[in-house]
N, C-alpha and C positions, 0 to 999 in steps of 0.2 A: 526925227522920224520923217519918212518920206510922205509926200502928198498922196501917193497911191494908197497907202494904208487908210488914211482918212476917207478917201473916195470909196474904197471897198467897204468900209464900215458904214458909210452913209448909204450905199446901195443896199447893203444887207439889212439895215434898219428899214429902209423903204420896202424891201421885199417882205420883211416880217409884218409890217403895217398892212400891206396889201393882202397878205394871207389872213391876218386877223379880222379884216373887214370884208372878207370875201365869202362869208357864210360857210366856211369849211370847218369840219370837225377838228377839235383840238389835237387829236391823235394824228390826223392827216397833216395838219399844220406842222406838227413836230417832225413828222417823217419828211415833209418837203424841206424844212429847214436843215435837217440832217443831210439830205441830198444836196442842198445848196452849199453846205460846208465841204462836202466831198468834191463837188464840182469846182469850188474855189481852190481847193488843194491841188487838184489836177491841173487847173489853169495856171496856178503859180509855178508848178514844176515845169510845165511847158514853156512858160515865159523865161524862167531861169535857165532852161536848157538852150535858149537862143541867145543868151548874153555872149557877146564877142570879146569883151575886154573887161576885166575886173581885178581890183587889187585885193590883197588880204583884208585891208580895212573895209573895202566895199562889201566883201563877204560877211565880215563881222557886223556891218550895218544891216545886211539882209537878215541876219539872225535876230538882231534887236527889233527890226520891223516886224518879223514874224511873231515875236513875243508880244509886242504891242497889239498886233492883230488878234492873237489868241485871247488876250485879256479883254479886248474890246468886244469880241464875239460872245464872250461869257454873259454880256448884258442882254443879248438877243436870243440866245439859245439855251434851253434848259439842260441839254446834254453836255458832257465833257468834250470840248472840241479838240483838245490837245492830241488825243490819239488819231483823230481824223487828219490833223495837220502834221503828224509825225513824218509823213512822206516828204513834205517840204523841208523839214529840218534835216532829215537824213540826206537829202540831195544837196543842201547847202554845205553840210559837213564833209561830204565826199570831196569837195574842193581841196581839202587839207591832206588827203591821203598821199602816201609816197607813190611814185609812179609805178612801182612794182605791184601795187595792190589793186589796180583798177580792173584787171581781168577777174580776179576773185570777187571784187565788189559787184561787178556787173552780173555775174552769175548768181550771187547771193541776193540780188534785188530784182526779181522778174517784174516787179510792179512798175518799173520804168521801161519805156519803149527804147528800142535800139537807137532811134534818132535822138532821144533825150540823152542817152549815155554817150553817143558820139559827140553831141554838142558839148557836154561836160568835158570830155577828153580833149576836144579841140581847144576849148578855153584854157584848161589847165596847162596843156602843152605849150600854148602861146605865151601865157603869163609867166609860167615857171621856167621857160626857156629849155624845154626838152629838145634833145637832138632830133632832127627830122626822122632819122631811122627809127628811133624809139617810138615816136608818135605813130609812124606808119605801121610798125609791127603791132602795136596795141590796137589800132583801128582795124587792121586786117584780121586780127584774131576775133574781135568783136563782130565784124561784118560776117565772118564765116561761121561764127557760133550760132547754134540754134537756140535763140532766146525767145 
């Protein structure tokens, strides 16, 4: 497991502790924890979209780290965090798509920003050795699409 997962869990624990000792109603605490998980998911996707180089093994480790994070968050949050972090898992799994599927995938997932999708495609094209023309065609279609 990567250190960043331990750090995230430590920060989330600290966040929960501050909420618990802040004189805030339990319902509001739960809502703020839920927002925290959503924010964490969005931040992870943004970070993953900026990765410049990654192997298949690296992506597999990202999936494992995500599972460790999900299991760790269960100790701090009463809600089921897995659906909130599904956006991260879906983004990680997109790395394994065949090159012909990225346009369809991008249209099917409006939850990701155009820059996040472009980051993913740039990474995949580099790592998987796409032809320059293929990469440019996919990027051009995504750039011109109204997402």
